[in-house]
N, C-alpha and C positions, 0 to 999 in steps of 0.2 A: 403159494406155488401147487401147480398142479402136479401130479405124478409124472406125467409124461414128460414136462417140463423138466425135473428134475432127473430123469434118465438121458434125455436130449445133452446134458451138460456132462454126462459122463463121458469118458475117453475110451478108447480101448482098451480092453483089460491087457493090462501088460504081461509079459512073458515072465514064468515064474523064476528066470534066471536072474531079473533085475531086482533084489531087495527095496532098493531106495524107491523106485515106482511103484511096487506094490505099495510099501508101507505110507507112502504120498496121497494113492489111490483107495487106501482105507480111512486115512484121517478126512479126504474129502467127503466120502461117503458118511462116515461119522458126523461129520460139523452140518454135512447137509441133512441128515435125520434128525440133528438137535434141532435145527431151525426151522423144519419142518413142526417139531413137535411142540415149539414153541408157539408159531402162529395158529396151529389148529386148537391149542389150550386156549390162546388170546380170542379168538374167534367164540368159544363156546361160552368164555366169560361177557363176552360184548354182548352176544346174542340174547344173554339171560338179565340183560340192562331194562330197566324200565325207565318211561319217560319222567321226571320230577315232577310232582305234585304243583298243581295250580292252586295257589290260593283264594279262597272265597273272599276271606276277610282280611283289607289289607290296614287294616287300623294298627295291627302289633309293626307291620313294616313302616307306617308311617310315624309311627310314636318312636321308633328304633331311628329313624333318619332324622326326626326333631331333635332326639337327644343326642344324636352325633352334632348335630349343628350346635346344639347349647353349649357340649363339650369342646367344640371348637373354638367357638367365641370367649370361654373361660380361658382356655389354652392360651388364646392372643393377647388376653390380660393379663394373665400372669407372665406370659413373657415379655409385655412391654413393662410390667412393674420390675420383672427381673433387671430388663435393661436399663432400666432408672436407677435402680439401688447400684448396679454393676458401674455405673460412673459416679456415684460417691466417692468422695476420699474417705480414708478411715479418720475416724475420729482422734484428736489428738490425746495423747497420753497424759494423765494428771500424775504430776510426779509427787505431789504432795497434797492428799485430801485435807490435810488440816487448812491451808491455805483457800482451800474452797468452800469450807466451813465458816471459816472466819468471815469469809465474802457473804455470804448468806446471812449469818448474822448481821453484820452491819446492814445487808439491804432490807433485813427486818424492821432495824431499828428506825433507819429512814422511812421506811413506811409508816410505822407507827407516829413519828413526827409529822408527816404529810397528813396523815388522818386528823392529828389532832389539830396541827394550823388549819384546816378544813373548817372542821368544825368552831374553832373559833372564829375563821372569817367568816361563816355563816351568823354567827352570833352577832357579830360587829356589823356586818350588813342588814339584819333585822333589825337592830339597834338604831343605826341609823337611818333606815326608812321610817321608822315608828318617831324619831325626833323630826324628821322633814315633814311627816304628817301632822305632827303637834306645831309645829313652827314653818308654815308655809313659806313666809317671807323674810327675807335677811333681817336680823336685828339690829345690824348697823345702818344698810341704807336701803331696806324697803323693797328690794328687788324680789322677784319669784325664786323660790329655791327648788332643786331638785337634785337625786343622786347624781345625775351626771354632771351638774355645776360642780357638786362639792368632790366628787373624783377627777377634775380636771383642773384648769388654770381659772379660777373663778375670781372677777374683778369686780369691786364695789363700783355700783352708779354714783 
């Protein structure tokens, strides 16, 4: 605000007989003076500002932008994982770990039995294949033999 504008806002000087009107005028002058000082200071500061520098090399800006994109993608993945985990029910409480240990022991015993039976089956299959190669025809009826014949419903000819 220019000086002549400030003076235009002033009203006629009140008579000394009305202290309230005089006090209001002093307050108005003080307020306008403070605003003028603030605007003058702001103007000085703004006039000292310089334009920001224009970067010559945009590689840092590009890397930063790429990092932001990567971080955004990772954040989305983490959010998807969190949402998936959030939907899971809580695991059941194990009242007695002893029963779980017993089940695990039983599982191991059965697993060992399966391995034993599996190796015994391989031995018998190998032995049967050897016998069939040594005896290609049935000793009773003379029909051709194969492992499929012996494992199924074989009828003598």
